[in-house]
SEKOLVO-550510 format. One line per 10 residues: their letters; for each residue x negated, y, z of N, C-alpha, C. Coordinates in steps of 0.02 Angstrom, whole numbers, plus 50000, padded with zeros to 5 digits. Layout:
<nodes>
A> X Y Z X Y Z X Y Z | ...
</nodes>
This chain:
<nodes>
MNPVPVFWFI> 49961 49944 50009 50003 50006 50000 49957 50062 50005 | 49975 50116 49965 49933 50162 49966 49939 50218 50021 | 49885 50240 50056 49901 50275 50113 49925 50332 50110 | 49913 50369 50051 49936 50442 50049 50015 50445 50057 | 50052 50412 50017 50135 50410 50028 50140 50383 50092 | 50120 50341 50123 50136 50312 50191 50114 50375 50238 | 50059 50409 50244 50039 50458 50282 50100 50515 50287 | 50115 50532 50213 50161 50593 50218 50243 50577 50241 | 50255 50509 50225 50317 50477 50248 50318 50484 50328 | 50268 50476 50361 50261 50471 50428 50272 50545 50463
VIALVATTLV> 50228 50604 50425 50229 50662 50436 50308 50694 50433 | 50344 50669 50384 50407 50696 50365 50455 50662 50412 | 50444 50606 50442 50488 50576 50489 50481 50605 50566 | 50407 50614 50568 50408 50655 50637 50424 50729 50647 | 50428 50767 50576 50466 50834 50589 50530 50828 50593 | 50558 50774 50568 50638 50778 50564 50664 50754 50626 | 50629 50711 50657 50641 50693 50725 50644 50752 50777 | 50581 50789 50760 50574 50837 50801 50630 50901 50791 | 50657 50911 50726 50710 50957 50716 50776 50930 50740 | 50787 50868 50753 50835 50840 50785 50846 50854 50850
VLVFPLVRAR> 50791 50840 50887 50788 50844 50965 50806 50918 50971 | 50780 50971 50932 50784 51036 50950 50850 51077 50919 | 50881 51051 50864 50936 51072 50847 50993 51041 50868 | 51007 50984 50890 51056 50951 50914 51078 51004 50984 | 51048 51010 51018 51084 51045 51081 51113 51113 51053 | 51085 51148 51002 51104 51201 50980 51171 51186 50943 | 51182 51141 50910 51237 51128 50875 51297 51112 50926 | 51282 51056 50975 51335 51068 51032 51360 51118 51071 | 51303 51172 51074 51333 51239 51098 51381 51281 51053 | 51375 51263 50996 51422 51293 50946 51484 51262 50943
GRDLAPDEGE> 51483 51189 50958 51538 51152 50964 51572 51174 51020 | 51546 51195 51082 51582 51206 51140 51622 51276 51129 | 51584 51312 51095 51604 51389 51084 51674 51382 51038 | 51679 51327 50997 51738 51326 50966 51804 51291 51006 | 51793 51275 51073 51851 51256 51101 51885 51322 51130 | 51944 51299 51156 51980 51351 51184 51956 51387 51238 | 51960 51453 51250 51924 51479 51303 51969 51478 51362 | 51948 51489 51417 51980 51498 51478 52053 51540 51492 | 52049 51596 51457 52116 51637 51466 52161 51606 51415 | 52146 51575 51365 52207 51549 51320 52224 51482 51356
ATTAVLRDQR> 52186 51439 51387 52206 51394 51424 52238 51402 51490 | 52239 51458 51530 52285 51484 51582 52351 51507 51564 | 52356 51537 51504 52411 51566 51478 52458 51519 51460 | 52416 51463 51423 52465 51404 51405 52498 51366 51464 | 52463 51344 51519 52474 51320 51580 52544 51354 51596 | 52538 51426 51610 52596 51456 51651 52644 51468 51592 | 52640 51467 51527 52703 51457 51493 52737 51388 51502 | 52702 51343 51512 52736 51278 51513 52773 51277 51582 | 52744 51301 51627 52770 51311 51702 52836 51355 51691 | 52836 51415 51662 52901 51451 51642 52957 51409 51615
RQLDAEHRAG> 52936 51360 51561 52988 51330 51527 53014 51271 51573 | 52981 51256 51610 53003 51201 51659 53061 51232 51704 | 53034 51304 51718 53092 51335 51772 53151 51352 51738 | 53150 51369 51683 53213 51385 51635 53254 51312 51632 | 53215 51263 51615 53259 51193 51619 53288 51173 51678 | 53250 51187 51740 53274 51164 51813 53331 51224 51823 | 53340 51280 51786 53392 51330 51812 53457 51307 51770 | 53445 51285 51702 53491 51259 51671 53526 51201 51686 | 53488 51167 51722 53516 51101 51759 53553 51118 51823 | 53545 51178 51847 53579 51193 51902 53540 51180 51967
WLSDDERATA> 53475 51162 51957 53442 51154 52021 53418 51217 52050 | 53407 51274 52012 53382 51345 52035 53442 51395 52019 | 53446 51435 52065 53503 51501 52061 53458 51537 52015 | 53501 51593 52003 53469 51644 51972 53418 51692 52006 | 53445 51697 52066 53388 51737 52111 53335 51698 52114 | 53326 51628 52130 53275 51582 52129 53227 51590 52063 | 53255 51580 52022 53229 51585 51942 53192 51647 51939 | 53227 51709 51961 53187 51776 51948 53132 51775 51991 | 53133 51756 52043 53090 51752 52095 53018 51720 52064 | 53027 51657 52047 52986 51620 52012 52951 51639 51947
HAELVVRLGT> 52995 51670 51921 52955 51719 51857 52905 51762 51871 | 52932 51803 51931 52885 51857 51943 52820 51826 51975 | 52819 51768 52008 52760 51739 52046 52718 51726 51983 | 52748 51695 51929 52705 51670 51859 52669 51734 51840 | 52706 51791 51835 52677 51847 51800 52626 51867 51846 | 52635 51864 51906 52580 51902 51948 52507 51841 51944 | 52517 51779 51943 52481 51735 51947 52425 51735 51874 | 52471 51745 51824 52445 51761 51745 52395 51809 51757 | 52421 51874 51787 52378 51938 51778 52315 51926 51822 | 52322 51897 51872 52261 51880 51930 52221 51832 51887
ELKDTPARAA> 52237 51769 51874 52197 51732 51829 52150 51769 51773 | 52186 51802 51735 52165 51831 51670 52100 51882 51685 | 52124 51918 51753 52074 51962 51775 52000 51928 51792 | 52013 51871 51808 51950 51838 51846 51916 51795 51793 | 51945 51791 51732 51911 51738 51674 51856 51801 51638 | 51794 51787 51627 51750 51828 51592 51780 51846 51522 | 51755 51899 51513 51779 51936 51464 51741 51902 51397 | 51767 51884 51336 51747 51850 51276 51726 51912 51223 | 51653 51899 51200 51632 51942 51150 51695 51959 51101 | 51695 52028 51071 51754 52036 51027 51722 51985 50956
GAPSRVPWFA> 51783 51976 50923 51770 51942 50860 51764 51866 50874 | 51743 51831 50817 51734 51747 50816 51683 51729 50867 | 51684 51680 50878 51635 51643 50921 51557 51661 50904 | 51523 51655 50956 51444 51660 50939 51418 51638 50888 | 51383 51664 50853 51339 51632 50790 51259 51628 50821 | 51245 51646 50870 51178 51641 50888 51151 51574 50894 | 51181 51513 50906 51143 51450 50913 51150 51429 50832 | 51184 51440 50794 51180 51418 50719 51116 51469 50692 | 51118 51516 50706 51056 51559 50676 50986 51524 50695 | 50994 51515 50761 50921 51477 50791 50915 51412 50769
ALVLVALLPA> 50963 51372 50750 50958 51311 50712 50919 51317 50648 | 50952 51360 50608 50921 51377 50534 50856 51408 50539 | 50840 51449 50596 50772 51467 50591 50719 51416 50611 | 50749 51375 50644 50699 51293 50666 50684 51271 50601 | 50747 51251 50564 50737 51202 50504 50699 51234 50458 | 50700 51289 50441 50665 51336 50401 50583 51326 50419 | 50578 51351 50475 50507 51377 50504 50455 51313 50517 | 50493 51273 50558 50456 51211 50598 50418 51167 50543 | 50442 51146 50480 50407 51116 50434 50351 51144 50402 | 50365 51211 50380 50315 51256 50361 50256 51262 50406
AAIVTYFALG> 50279 51276 50465 50227 51296 50515 50176 51224 50517 | 50206 51164 50527 50169 51109 50531 50116 51085 50476 | 50144 51116 50398 50096 51098 50364 50041 51143 50355 | 50058 51217 50364 50010 51260 50371 49955 51237 50429 | 49983 51220 50475 49928 51203 50545 49891 51145 50514 | 49917 51090 50487 49877 51026 50463 49820 51045 50420 | 49845 51091 50374 49787 51105 50316 49746 51154 50343 | 49762 51183 50395 49709 51236 50430 49662 51199 50476 | 49686 51161 50523 49662 51126 50576 49654 51054 50562 | 49684 51012 50517 49680 50946 50524 49620 50933 50461
TPEAVRVAAQ> 49621 50865 50444 49576 50847 50402 49603 50807 50336 | 49637 50851 50289 49664 50819 50221 49615 50784 50179 | 49555 50792 50180 49507 50765 50143 49508 50687 50169 | 49519 50681 50241 49525 50604 50252 49578 50561 50217 | 49626 50595 50208 49689 50558 50173 49667 50535 50098 | 49627 50575 50068 49604 50568 49998 49549 50504 50002 | 49504 50509 50051 49451 50470 50051 49475 50402 50071 | 49523 50398 50117 49561 50335 50131 49593 50303 50061 | 49614 50352 50023 49657 50315 49974 49602 50296 49925 | 49546 50321 49912 49494 50295 49869 49460 50229 49891
DRSHAVSQEQ> 49449 50239 49963 49426 50166 49984 49466 50118 49975 | 49539 50120 49974 49584 50071 49965 49590 50056 49889 | 49579 50109 49849 49591 50090 49773 49511 50054 49757 | 49466 50063 49790 49406 50032 49779 49414 49946 49802 | 49445 49947 49856 49461 49878 49882 49502 49844 49824 | 49550 49880 49799 49604 49843 49761 49564 49819 49695 | 49529 49867 49670 49485 49866 49602 49441 49798 49616 | 49402 49782 49667 49380 49725 49679 49426 49661 49673 | 49466 49662 49712 49525 49611 49694 49533 49597 49628 | 49553 49646 49589 49566 49657 49517 49507 49625 49483
IVAMVETLAA> 49446 49625 49494 49382 49595 49476 49391 49530 49474 | 49410 49501 49537 49409 49427 49553 49464 49392 49511 | 49525 49436 49507 49576 49417 49466 49553 49403 49388 | 49525 49453 49368 49493 49457 49299 49455 49390 49279 | 49415 49372 49327 49365 49316 49331 49410 49255 49318 | 49451 49256 49364 49502 49191 49365 49532 49187 49295 | 49568 49247 49269 49605 49244 49192 49549 49219 49152 | 49484 49251 49148 49445 49233 49104 49422 49139 49120 | 49422 49122 49166 49412 49040 49184 49458 49007 49144 | 49526 49034 49147 49580 48997 49132 49581 48993 49054
RMRANPDDPN> 49559 49059 49028 49560 49066 48959 49513 49004 48926 | 49448 49011 48951 49405 48964 48933 49417 48885 48938 | 49461 48878 49000 49471 48810 49003 49528 48786 48943 | 49574 48833 48923 49604 48835 48872 49583 48829 48795 | 49524 48863 48796 49494 48880 48735 49418 48866 48740 | 49385 48814 48747 49321 48811 48774 49270 48809 48725 | 49282 48827 48679 49231 48827 48615 49192 48897 48602 | 49207 48941 48646 49174 49006 48644 49101 49002 48696 | 49044 48996 48666 48988 48992 48716 48979 49064 48736 | 48986 49121 48715 48987 49187 48743 49044 49198 48804
GWLLLARSYT> 49096 49169 48794 49136 49163 48851 49119 49131 48917 | 49088 49072 48903 49065 49039 48958 49005 49069 48988 | 48961 49095 48960 48902 49144 48970 48937 49199 49029 | 48983 49242 49006 49013 49286 49035 49035 49259 49102 | 49062 49209 49095 49098 49174 49146 49058 49153 49206 | 49000 49125 49181 48943 49103 49226 48911 49166 49265 | 48903 49224 49230 48877 49284 49262 48915 49315 49308 | 48986 49316 49288 49041 49330 49343 49040 49301 49404 | 49034 49227 49404 49038 49191 49459 48974 49197 49505 | 48931 49207 49469 48855 49223 49503 48869 49277 49546
ALGRFREAAQ> 48885 49329 49519 48898 49403 49552 48948 49392 49592 | 48985 49356 49602 49041 49333 49660 49019 49291 49713 | 48961 49251 49699 48922 49218 49745 48945 49159 49738 | 48988 49126 49683 49011 49052 49677 48961 49034 49627 | 48904 48998 49659 48843 48970 49608 48867 48914 49584 | 48901 48862 49615 48914 48796 49594 48960 48799 49534 | 49015 48848 49537 49051 48866 49482 49009 48906 49417 | 48966 48941 49441 48925 48970 49398 48888 48927 49358 | 48849 48883 49391 48808 48819 49361 48851 48783 49304 | 48898 48774 49335 48952 48729 49288 48968 48760 49217
AYAEAAQRVQ> 48974 48832 49226 48995 48870 49179 48921 48876 49119 | 48878 48872 49162 48806 48868 49108 48795 48805 49084 | 48813 48750 49118 48824 48686 49088 48859 48678 49022 | 48917 48714 49029 48959 48727 48970 48941 48757 48913 | 48911 48816 48926 48879 48859 48880 48832 48823 48842 | 48778 48796 48884 48710 48760 48839 48738 48706 48803 | 48808 48668 48811 48825 48626 48755 48838 48655 48696 | 48848 48722 48692 48878 48752 48634 48832 48812 48595 | 48775 48805 48617 48717 48858 48594 48670 48821 48580 | 48620 48857 48534 48555 48827 48518 48513 48839 48576
EDAQLYADWA> 48447 48812 48584 48404 48809 48634 48396 48887 48659 | 48415 48910 48713 48418 48968 48740 48377 48973 48814 | 48311 48990 48816 48265 48994 48883 48296 49026 48919 | 48323 49087 48906 48363 49128 48979 48423 49103 49002 | 48455 49059 48955 48516 49021 48991 48506 48972 49029 | 48436 48932 49013 48420 48877 49059 48388 48909 49121 | 48352 48963 49117 48318 48992 49172 48385 49018 49230 | 48438 49049 49197 48493 49075 49233 48523 49010 49264 | 48539 48965 49230 48574 48905 49261 48520 48864 49318 | 48460 48864 49301 48423 48847 49365 48430 48890 49432
DALAMAQGRT> 48431 48944 49414 48436 48994 49461 48492 48986 49505 | 48559 48988 49463 48625 48964 49497 48625 48904 49538 | 48610 48844 49499 48598 48788 49530 48555 48778 49588 | 48503 48811 49603 48458 48815 49659 48505 48842 49726 | 48535 48903 49697 48582 48928 49764 48630 48878 49776 | 48669 48852 49726 48722 48800 49743 48700 48737 49786 | 48627 48716 49770 48606 48670 49817 48565 48677 49878 | 48584 48747 49901 48559 48760 49969 48482 48799 49958 | 48482 48832 49903 48426 48889 49895 48363 48848 49881 | 48356 48789 49856 48305 48741 49834 48288 48741 49762
LVGEPTELIA> 48237 48733 49735 48225 48723 49662 48212 48646 49652 | 48204 48610 49693 48194 48542 49694 48244 48491 49646 | 48228 48452 49604 48268 48424 49563 48289 48450 49497 | 48352 48445 49489 48376 48473 49425 48347 48555 49406 | 48355 48592 49448 48323 48665 49434 48265 48659 49407 | 48214 48633 49446 48144 48604 49414 48146 48587 49340 | 48187 48535 49328 48194 48516 49245 48222 48577 49212 | 48270 48599 49232 48301 48660 49190 48243 48709 49174 | 48209 48735 49230 48143 48773 49209 48097 48758 49168 | 48067 48691 49170 48032 48659 49128 48054 48664 49049
RALKIDPNNK> 48121 48653 49046 48152 48660 48977 48162 48728 48946 | 48169 48773 49008 48159 48858 48984 48092 48875 48953 | 48044 48852 48987 47969 48878 48975 47954 48839 48911 | 47972 48768 48887 47953 48732 48825 47988 48781 48770 | 48041 48799 48786 48067 48848 48730 48035 48915 48726 | 48013 48949 48774 47987 49005 48780 47938 49011 48838 | 47879 48996 48819 47820 49009 48878 47833 49073 48908 | 47845 49122 48885 47848 49182 48903 47903 49220 48932 | 47947 49173 48947 48025 49200 48983 48000 49220 49045 | 48004 49282 49070 47984 49312 49132 48015 49280 49202
KALALDATAK> 48081 49260 49183 48123 49240 49243 48101 49167 49253 | 48088 49123 49192 48066 49059 49209 47998 49050 49242 | 47953 49101 49203 47890 49099 49253 47897 49111 49330 | 47938 49157 49341 47938 49174 49415 47978 49107 49450 | 48021 49079 49426 48065 49016 49453 48005 48955 49451 | 47961 48948 49403 47910 48895 49397 47860 48917 49459 | 47839 48974 49469 47802 48991 49505 47816 48969 49593 | 47877 48989 49589 47920 48982 49656 47928 48900 49681 | 47949 48860 49618 47952 48789 49635 47889 48766 49652 | 47824 48786 49622 47763 48755 49633 47739 48771 49709
LERGDVQGAL> 47760 48835 49721 47740 48847 49800 47785 48818 49833 | 47839 48793 49831 47882 48752 49859 47852 48689 49872 | 47818 48662 49812 47790 48591 49817 47716 48599 49851 | 47700 48646 49872 47629 48667 49902 47579 48678 49839 | 47601 48683 49768 47545 48683 49716 47521 48762 49725 | 47493 48781 49763 47470 48857 49755 47439 48878 49686 | 47374 48831 49667 47349 48851 49612 47399 48861 49553 | 47444 48809 49537 47483 48815 49494 47530 48871 49489 | 47552 48892 49560 47590 48943 49569 47565 49008 49541 | 47488 49021 49577 47451 49077 49550 47443 49083 49476
AQWRTLRALV> 47434 49036 49438 47433 49028 49375 47488 49068 49335 | 47555 49045 49365 47605 49068 49332 47613 49140 49354 | 47600 49159 49422 47617 49232 49429 47560 49277 49385 | 47503 49244 49369 47455 49286 49331 47481 49286 49259 | 47516 49236 49230 47543 49237 49165 47600 49288 49168 | 47635 49291 49221 47677 49342 49217 47660 49419 49216 | 47605 49417 49256 47577 49496 49271 47551 49510 49209 | 47524 49471 49165 47504 49492 49090 47564 49519 49041 | 47616 49501 49066 47674 49518 49007 47701 49589 49053 | 47681 49611 49097 47702 49671 49131 47660 49719 49113
PAGTEEAQRV> 47699 49770 49095 47658 49841 49064 47614 49866 49135 | 47554 49878 49121 47508 49903 49178 47526 49974 49209 | 47527 49980 49273 47549 50035 49303 47619 50054 49322 | 47664 49996 49302 47731 50005 49323 47751 49980 49387 | 47807 49992 49402 47833 49966 49472 47831 49888 49474 | 47847 49856 49418 47855 49788 49408 47786 49758 49418 | 47731 49795 49389 47660 49754 49398 47645 49777 49470 | 47666 49821 49499 47640 49827 49578 47670 49769 49618 | 47731 49757 49609 47768 49703 49645 47729 49634 49622 | 47717 49612 49559 47685 49552 49542 47611 49548 49586
DAVIAEVETR> 47578 49601 49592 47511 49618 49618 47530 49593 49680 | 47568 49616 49719 47587 49605 49789 47596 49535 49810 | 47629 49510 49757 47657 49437 49769 47581 49389 49770 | 47548 49400 49702 47484 49375 49701 47447 49379 49760 | 47427 49440 49782 47404 49452 49837 47410 49416 49907 | 47483 49414 49915 47500 49376 49971 47508 49302 49965 | 47509 49277 49906 47496 49193 49893 47423 49179 49908 | 47379 49227 49885 47311 49204 49896 47277 49220 49970 | 47330 49264 50008 47301 49270 50074 47331 49223 50116 | 47386 49186 50108 47419 49143 50132 47379 49071 50130
AGAGATAAGT> 47353 49064 50065 47320 48999 50057 47239 49012 50067 | 47226 49062 50101 47154 49078 50122 47109 49089 50064 | 47131 49099 50012 47098 49117 49956 47061 49188 49959 | 47070 49234 49995 47047 49297 49986 47077 49328 49922 | 47029 49383 49907 47066 49438 49848 47064 49397 49788 | 47003 49370 49779 46992 49333 49715 47013 49248 49718 | 47059 49234 49668 47080 49170 49673 47043 49122 49631 | 46992 49134 49598 46957 49106 49539 46956 49033 49561 | 46914 49025 49627 46902 48949 49637 46932 48932 49696 | 46990 48956 49716 47032 48932 49767 47059 48855 49770
KGTKSGPPAS> 47057 48826 49815 47079 48766 49824 47144 48765 49863 | 47196 48717 49834 47266 48709 49846 47266 48701 49927 | 47325 48712 49944 47346 48699 50015 47422 48672 50018 | 47436 48636 50066 47492 48607 50093 47525 48629 50137 | 47495 48706 50147 47537 48747 50214 47596 48761 50201 | 47630 48767 50134 47690 48787 50118 47693 48855 50083 | 47748 48873 50049 47739 48939 50016 47752 49000 50069 | 47728 49047 50054 47747 49113 50088 47825 49143 50086 | 47840 49159 50129 47920 49173 50138 47935 49232 50076 | 47890 49271 50054 47905 49316 50009 47912 49271 49933
ASAGIGAPPL> 47884 49207 49933 47891 49186 49858 47924 49119 49865 | 47958 49092 49922 47987 49032 49924 48049 49027 49881 | 48061 48969 49860 48131 48951 49837 48187 48978 49878 | 48237 49012 49839 48306 49036 49866 48279 49100 49911 | 48223 49109 49928 48220 49179 49969 48189 49219 49897 | 48136 49193 49859 48130 49209 49794 48083 49274 49796 | 48034 49280 49825 47983 49336 49823 48020 49397 49827 | 48045 49432 49865 48097 49479 49868 48074 49543 49837 | 48001 49561 49839 47973 49625 49807 47988 49607 49725 | 47980 49558 49715 47962 49546 49644 48041 49520 49609
VGSSTGASKP> 48073 49466 49634 48137 49453 49607 48196 49478 49633 | 48238 49503 49597 48298 49535 49620 48358 49511 49577 | 48371 49457 49570 48439 49414 49534 48497 49432 49569 | 48554 49432 49555 48603 49431 49580 48624 49379 49626 | 48580 49320 49615 48600 49261 49651 48564 49253 49718 | 48499 49303 49711 48466 49297 49776 48411 49240 49765 | 48414 49202 49716 48356 49146 49679 48314 49194 49642 | 48255 49159 49633 48189 49183 49604 48210 49231 49540 | 48241 49285 49523 48246 49311 49461 48199 49384 49461 | 48155 49378 49411 48108 49441 49418 48154 49520 49393
SVGTSANAGR> 48123 49556 49422 48168 49627 49396 48129 49658 49353 | 48089 49614 49297 48034 49645 49265 48067 49634 49187 | 48135 49618 49178 48160 49604 49111 48168 49667 49072 | 48163 49721 49090 48173 49782 49051 48104 49827 49064 | 48083 49855 49004 48040 49898 49006 48056 49968 48983 | 48121 49980 48973 48153 50051 48967 48177 50069 49030 | 48164 50128 49047 48195 50156 49121 48264 50162 49106 | 48273 50182 49050 48341 50191 49042 48401 50151 49061 | 48385 50082 49069 48431 50019 49091 48408 50005 49149 | 48377 50044 49199 48368 50017 49261 48363 50073 49311
VSGRVELAPA> 48375 50063 49379 48379 50108 49440 48343 50061 49489 | 48309 50103 49528 48279 50079 49594 48278 50131 49651 | 48265 50095 49711 48259 50132 49768 48252 50087 49831 | 48279 50108 49876 48272 50063 49939 48341 50069 49998 | 48362 50014 50015 48430 50011 50055 48388 49995 50131 | 48431 50035 50163 48417 50035 50245 48489 50041 50280 | 48471 49999 50349 48530 49996 50385 48522 50042 50445 | 48573 50075 50454 48572 50132 50508 48559 50104 50566 | 48518 50125 50620 48510 50104 50675 48576 50094 50719 | 48628 50122 50722 48684 50113 50759 48721 50052 50741
LQAKLAAGDT> 48709 50029 50673 48742 49970 50657 48697 49901 50656 | 48639 49912 50687 48594 49851 50686 48608 49798 50730 | 48655 49818 50780 48694 49756 50816 48744 49717 50789 | 48767 49751 50729 48821 49729 50695 48797 49664 50643 | 48719 49671 50636 48697 49617 50583 48685 49558 50606 | 48717 49505 50571 48715 49432 50590 48683 49386 50547 | 48657 49343 50568 48633 49282 50525 48683 49254 50481 | 48657 49251 50430 48698 49223 50376 48733 49274 50334 | 48727 49345 50359 48766 49394 50321 48717 49403 50242 | 48769 49429 50200 48729 49431 50133 48729 49508 50111
LFVFARAANG> 48674 49533 50077 48675 49608 50056 48693 49607 49973 | 48739 49643 49957 48752 49658 49888 48727 49733 49869 | 48691 49734 49816 48674 49797 49805 48701 49809 49714 | 48744 49846 49709 48759 49847 49633 48772 49920 49606 | 48771 49927 49544 48780 49989 49510 48853 49993 49473 | 48888 50054 49482 48941 50041 49436 48949 50125 49399 | 48988 50119 49354 49006 50194 49325 49029 50231 49370 | 49005 50299 49378 49031 50341 49408 49119 50366 49405 | 49114 50371 49329 49180 50381 49288 49189 50327 49241 | 49240 50288 49257 49256 50232 49212 49279 50166 49253
PRMPLAVLRV> 49270 50115 49215 49293 50052 49245 49238 50042 49312 | 49278 50005 49357 49238 49997 49417 49198 49923 49427 | 49216 49889 49369 49166 49827 49368 49086 49837 49377 | 49058 49804 49421 48989 49821 49426 48950 49826 49361 | 48893 49866 49352 48847 49852 49292 48797 49812 49302 | 48782 49803 49366 48716 49768 49382 48730 49740 49449 | 48718 49681 49466 48727 49666 49542 48660 49629 49563 | 48638 49643 49624 48592 49610 49668 48624 49574 49723 | 48602 49513 49746 48627 49477 49810 48570 49441 49841 | 48556 49460 49896 48507 49433 49936 48522 49440 50018
PASELPRAFT> 48490 49391 50054 48505 49385 50121 48502 49451 50162 | 48545 49472 50202 48555 49525 50239 48488 49540 50269 | 48464 49487 50294 48396 49486 50348 48341 49511 50313 | 48332 49528 50243 48278 49564 50212 48287 49639 50223 | 48339 49659 50250 48341 49742 50269 48281 49765 50306 | 48258 49813 50291 48264 49866 50242 48229 49836 50181 | 48265 49843 50130 48252 49811 50058 48244 49853 49989 | 48188 49848 49962 48174 49883 49907 48211 49850 49852 | 48247 49880 49803 48288 49847 49749 48270 49876 49681 | 48292 49844 49630 48297 49858 49556 48347 49837 49528
LDDTMAMSPA> 48392 49870 49495 48433 49850 49458 48431 49863 49386 | 48443 49817 49338 48436 49829 49271 48480 49792 49234 | 48467 49786 49154 48517 49766 49111 48527 49693 49123 | 48473 49660 49138 48468 49588 49144 48519 49550 49202 | 48550 49602 49248 48586 49587 49292 48670 49606 49283 | 48693 49614 49224 48739 49641 49199 48798 49575 49198 | 48855 49599 49221 48914 49553 49227 48932 49529 49157 | 48930 49580 49118 48962 49581 49042 48901 49605 48990 | 48880 49588 48945 48846 49609 48896 48866 49679 48872 | 48942 49680 48872 48954 49750 48837 48950 49801 48909
MKLSTAGDVV> 48948 49795 48955 48939 49845 49023 48876 49840 49055 | 48824 49873 49020 48761 49886 49051 48740 49951 49085 | 48686 49956 49115 48665 50016 49149 48637 50060 49091 | 48613 50024 49043 48573 50073 48986 48629 50106 48953 | 48703 50087 48950 48752 50120 48921 48798 50164 48952 | 48776 50178 49015 48816 50215 49062 48785 50292 49051 | 48836 50324 49073 48814 50403 49081 48786 50415 49160 | 48846 50419 49193 48810 50424 49275 48845 50365 49311 | 48804 50350 49363 48813 50295 49405 48804 50299 49472 | 48845 50260 49511 48850 50261 49581 48813 50192 49605
IEARVSKSGN> 48760 50194 49654 48736 50133 49687 48768 50116 49758 | 48801 50069 49759 48825 50052 49821 48793 49989 49847 | 48773 49984 49918 48761 49932 49967 48808 49903 50011 | 48821 49845 50016 48864 49823 50061 48833 49766 50099 | 48829 49751 50157 48835 49687 50198 48905 49656 50209 | 48897 49597 50175 48959 49542 50176 48947 49494 50237 | 49004 49500 50270 49012 49448 50324 49029 49380 50288 | 49067 49383 50244 49092 49320 50216 49055 49299 50158 | 49004 49336 50124 48969 49320 50083 48999 49313 50017 | 49065 49348 50008 49100 49365 49959 49088 49437 49933
AAPQPGDLRG> 49078 49440 49864 49077 49511 49842 49131 49556 49848 | 49196 49538 49855 49238 49583 49865 49238 49597 49941 | 49255 49668 49951 49248 49697 50022 49288 49671 50063 | 49287 49661 50124 49322 49637 50177 49318 49676 50241 | 49367 49685 50278 49363 49721 50342 49302 49691 50401 | 49250 49745 50408 49214 49725 50460 49145 49724 50422 | 49140 49739 50351 49089 49732 50301 49049 49804 50317 | 48989 49808 50303 48943 49870 50315 48929 49878 50249 | 48935 49954 50243 48932 49971 50178 48891 50044 50170 | 48859 50074 50113 48838 50128 50100 48825 50153 50023
TSGVVKPGAA> 48828 50210 50004 48823 50227 49948 48772 50291 49938 | 48760 50297 49874 48720 50336 49848 48769 50395 49817 | 48722 50443 49797 48768 50498 49759 48754 50477 49681 | 48789 50531 49638 48788 50505 49570 48726 50519 49540 | 48700 50461 49508 48629 50463 49472 48639 50437 49404 | 48577 50456 49380 48574 50430 49301 48535 50377 49286 | 48554 50324 49247 48512 50277 49239 48429 50287 49233 | 48385 50259 49254 48322 50278 49241 48309 50315 49305 | 48341 50328 49368 48316 50349 49426 48277 50304 49463 | 48233 50328 49498 48198 50294 49549 48195 50325 49618
NIRIVIGDVV> 48176 50290 49678 48163 50315 49729 48231 50339 49762 | 48286 50294 49741 48344 50309 49774 48359 50285 49842 | 48374 50317 49895 48380 50299 49960 48460 50294 49979 | 48473 50233 50001 48547 50220 50021 48539 50190 50101 | 48582 50233 50138 48570 50198 50215 48660 50169 50222 | 48659 50120 50253 48712 50078 50256 48736 50105 50322 | 48779 50142 50332 48797 50168 50390 48871 50169 50410 | 48923 50129 50360 48998 50141 50379 49014 50055 50388 | 49073 50068 50419 49107 49998 50425 49165 49985 50399 | 49172 49946 50337 49248 49940 50297 49301 49922 50350
P> 49352 49972 50343 49405 49962 50388 49462 49909 50380
</nodes>
């Protein structure tokens, strides 16, 4: 329900109730004014008594003298009681109560509205309406995905439809369904390295954030098709670290590093991951002669955690944010949690960072999904994280970046989630700072 009409309905009801309470006594006073006054009542009573005396005289119960004496007494009584009755103002009954009632009806609502806009917070109603409309739009996104799923079940021969459905499920955190959609797409397209890499990513998340088993086979297939696929290289490096093959992981990271333009933010992230792997392996700064170790992968490059400074997939598995070289299709920055909300962060919470058009459809243009325990968190959103090939960061004008800590793991906002938003920025913007400081009502 839209909060704006509800708010004004409540306001009107309160004003109407107040008017009834104030005006009703005045109307009752007017009603009493319309009743016969005391002088008229006294005259009527004495007139009835005179008729009764005449009837008794005709019946022979009173003599002429007795009747005359009784009439004289009635006249005296009438004069005395009329004298003691308060004088009534000349003319019609008093109009003062009705005038006061009309003044209240005219002025009270106007005064209430003027006072609210002067001292109240009208903007709060609009913000509440926007928040509610945002929540509804997220529900609409889920409904759109379900509609697409039904369409693909009815007409399964469209590979692009399956890919769109898989990316949509991934953005919603429904990884097992995403993996199934990727499998359907793979049956209907030629060998596509990116498809197999995305499929491995979703399947790893669906099976508990590990690349062991089928995800590793899918990664090998992607690299066989394209040895330079950046996401497949990052996933393969992570899988090797998960198995304890530090040398093999370093070789893949270095291959990936050679594909990234020097001096870029992505290059710095790859260098940081390489340095961390070398340090954890005890190899020092130069890994040329490093011997492998079984001590396990560092937290920043393990499967499912996926080297947070490097990989920024919407699933949280190891997807590198190095897929675009043009700044126009990318935004980056840092997400922080306000100190006042630190106590509300719980184990298992999920952090979503997404970009959406400032003016236009509210479907996300790019989505990042990682564990909320990684806060504060650097982020990069780019065209490889788009839910739809037709809606990308590089095609947007102005965008807004929102970060939300989800308690349920669902992309749609729920009461109790924590959120923060940026101002309006242009694609290509960097160093965006988002503070999560609000609680979804």
